[in-house]
Every structure is written in C-alpha cells, then in structure tokens.
N, C-alpha and C positions, 0 to 999 in steps of 0.2 A: 818481261822480266821485272819484278818489283824488289826495291831495296829495303830489306827490313832490319829494324833494330829491336833486339829482344829485350824487354824489361821484366825483371823478376829477381828472386833472391839468389845471390851468388852461392848460398848453401845448397842449391839445387843444380850445381855446374853439369852433373851428368845429364841430368833431364833437359837443360838448356841446350847442351851439346846434341842430345837427341832431336830436339825441335829444329835447330839450325841444320841438322843433316837432312832432315825431311824436307825443310823449305829448299834446301840446295838440290835436292833430288828432283823437286817439282820445278826447277829451272830458276828459282829466285836467289838473291844475292843476299847474304847476311853481313852487315857491315858494323854492327855493334852487339856484343854480348858482355853481360856484367862481369866484371872482375871481383876477385876477393875483396870484400870491404868489411869482414867481420873482425872484431877484436875477441879473440879467444882467450878465456881464463884471465882476464884483467878486470880489476875493480875501478880503474881510472885509465884515461887514454893519455899517454905522454905526448909532448910537443911533436916529438918525431914521428909518432904514429899518427898523429892528427895531421901533420903536413903530408905524410905519404896518402892518408885517407883522401884529403883535398886533391892531390894529384891525381888520384885514381878517378874521383868524381869528374874533374876536368877532362881526362882523356876519354872517359865514357861518354861524357855528354858531346864533346867534339865528334866522335865516332857516331853517336846518335844523330847529330846534325846532318850527316850524309844519307840518312835513312829516308825513304818516304813513308813508310808505315812503321809505327811502333807497336810491337805485338807484346800486351802484357801476358807474361806466362805465369799465371797464378795457379802454381803446381801445388798440389795438395790443398787447395784453397787458401794458400798462404800469400798475404800482401803485407809485407813489413814496412817499416819506416823508409829503408833505402828505396824500396820499390815505389812508395808514394812519392818521395822526393823526384824519382826519374819519371814517374807519370806526370807529375806537375811540371817538370821541364819540357816533356814531350808536348803537352797541351799548349804551353806558352810558346814553343817552337813552331806551332802550327802544323804538327804531324797528324796524319791520320791515325786514329786509335783503333786496334783490333784488340781483342780479348780472347785468349785461349779457352776460357770457360765462363762465357759471358752472363750466365745466369748468377754467377756469384756477385757481381758488383754492377747492377743496372744503373745505380745513382751515379757511378763515375763516368758512365757513358753519357748520361743525360749532362753532366757537368762539361764534359768535352764538346758535345753538341752545341751547348749554350754559348761557350767560348767562340765556336766557329761562326754563330751567326752575326 
C-alpha cells in the first residue's frame, strides 16, 4: 500500500475525488487532497482571506508530508500557480513524483529527477 498525496487544482475537486477513489480501490491510501484555495469574484485579497489561504496551504503541506508519492493530477492539462507551488514543495520534501498525464510536463519530471541526484 502506497500513501499518495494528490496535487492539482482544487477547481477540479470532483475529478480529484474520483482519482482518490480509484487509488483507494486499488488498495492505496490517499493522505492529501487540495482544499479550495480560490478567491472567486474578488479584485483583491483581504487580509482575512490571505490568512485563511496561508493556513490552508500549511494544512495541505502538512498532509502532503505524510505521503510517499505526490501524484500531479493535471486534469484538462491544467497546471496553475497553486499546483506549481505544491509541486515545488513536494520536490523539496523529497517526495516521489508521479504525473497523471506525464506527456504534458516532461520538463517538470526532469527537474524532479535532477533534484533527487
């Protein structure tokens, strides 16, 4: 059984939940799934929203620390800023990186491989 942390845009919550369900069905454990970190219909981020977003990042990264593998879920070929931040965190934390659609971002895989050497 492998412990997975899913990395991807929280705007694809339904799809992330489906990936998590498939992994669990295969006998794996999912210890991290991104939470909602989007600011909808705001031209600026209030200090209160910024504090909430910071706590959400910390909670997610704490969960990601428990994972053995970080699975990048680049659904609809989308990799946004939050996902990039999470990928960087996972690489720095020494996680094994897997990609749902690896043909999309081979440069990212090479970056992770170089870090590991």
